[in-house]
N, C-alpha and C positions, 0 to 999 in steps of 0.2 A: 828593370826587374829581371832577376835571374830565374829561369825555369828549371825545375828539378826533372832530370831525365827519367827518374823512376816513378814519377807521379802517376802516369797512366797505369802502370803495373799495380801500384798500391790501390788504385780505385777499382781495378778489375779483379784483384785477388779475392775479396770477400764474395764476389759474384761467382767466381770459379769454385770456391769452396762450397758455397750454397748449392751449386749445380751438381756437385759430386756427392753431397751428403743426402741421405734419404731418411725420412721419418715415416713410420707406419701410422696411418690414420684409420681408425675404426670407421667403417662405412656409416654406422649408426650415428657416430659423433658428427660426421660431415652432414648427414641428414638433419640433425638437430641444429647445426650452424645455419643451414638454409632456413629452417623453421624460425629460428631466432631472428634472422634477417626479415622474413615475411612479417613476423609479429611487429618488429620495429616499424616497418613501413605501414602496417595496418593502423598503428597508433595515430598516424596523421589524420585518419578519417573518423576518429572516435573522440568525443568530448565527454569529460567526466561530469557527474552531477554537480551543480553549483550550490547545493544546499549544505556545504560543509562536510560532506562525506568523502573527502579526499580530492577536491578540485584544486587545492593549494598545496604548496610544499612539495617535497620530493615524492616521486612515484615509486612505490615499493613493489618490486616484482619478486614474488616468492615461487621457488621451484620445489616440487615435491615428487620424488620418484628416483629412478635410476641415475647412475653417474653420467650417462650420455646427456642429461639435461645441463651438465656443466657448460655446454656450449652457450647457454643463455647468459653466462657471466660476461660475455663479450658486450652485452648491453649496459653493463655497469658503468656509470659515469656519462652515458649518452644522455641526450635531452629530447624530450617529447613535449610539445606544447609549452616550451619554456621551463619545463620541470626536469630536474635531474632524476635519472633512473638509478635506483639502488637495488641490487640483486642479492637475495639471501636464500639459503636452502632451509626448508622446514622438513621435519621428519614425518609429521602426520597432519592430517587435515582436522584441526581442532579449533573451536571458536576463539580461544586465546590468541592463536596465530593469525587467524583470518582477519581479526580486527586491525592487524598491522600490515595487511596486504592490500594493494590496489589492483594487482594482477596476480592471479594464481595459475601457474602452469603445472599441469598434472601429466605425468608420463603414462604411457599405455600399460606399464607394469604395475601401476597403482590400482588395485581392485576396488572400485567404488560402485555401489548400487545406485547412488544418486550423487550429483555434484552439488556442493554448497551454493546457495543462492543468497546474496546480500546486496543491499544498495551500495553502489560504488565499488563492487568487486567484479572485475572482469575475469571470467574463468576461461582458460585456454587448455585444450586437451589434444590428444592425438590418437584416440581410440575410436573404433567404429561405434556409432550410437552415442557419442559423447554429447552432442547437442540434444538428443532425445531424452537423455538422463538429466538435463538441467544445465548443460554447459552453454556458453555463449559462442565461443569460437573453437572450431576443430580444425587442426592442421594435420591432414593425413597425407602420407606419401603413397602414391599409387602409380605404378608403372614408371617410377623414377621422377615423378612430378608431384609437387605439393598441391593438394586439393583443399580448398577452403570451404568449410561448412559454417554457416552463420545462423544463429537463432535470434532474429531481429526482435521478435516480441519480448523475449526474455531480456535482451539488452535494454530495451525501452523500460521494462518493468524495474530493472536495476538502476535506472536513472541515466543511462548513457544516451547521448544523442549521436546517431550514426549519420555520417555524411551520405546522402542518397547515392552518390557515385560508388559507394562501397559495394552495394549489391549488383552493380552493373559493370564492375571492372572485369575486363577480359585481357589478361596478359598471357604470354606464353607460359604454360605450365600452371596456370591459375584458373581453376574452373569453379566459380562460386556456386554454392548450393544454398538456397535460403530455406530455412525451416519456418513454417508459420503454424 
């Protein structure tokens, strides 16, 4: 077998180019990437209602709000509980759209007096008071860390079964707050 003397250089060249190139990333976009990752991990601890309100088939994740929520598109095609996640953007919180969503992510720039509540709809927000206005999960960034607020009673009312470990998780940067 004949070795190519230029092979190491060819393998190193893309890494050198990548190291010298820079791309600007909006801090808010990076924050939303972290929140999307948290949400994906949280899905392992949540079981959907088994009464036909979305426990089977693809899991539709709808995002509503600013362009920084585009970071949630990274979840498109991933799997949770054996179900493929499909991400789509919706312009407004309307009943016609909500029937097609299993997860609704609302950005802080979306002014809502109350959050829609429906069986089989997991609502995720990022604004102060989100769980008090009818949201199930609130992912807020505080002092550079994601803080989780969870409305367990509402989750149960919407038919979700939460793993008991969810309210007890203590990870670096993750401080669960339970609303009762």
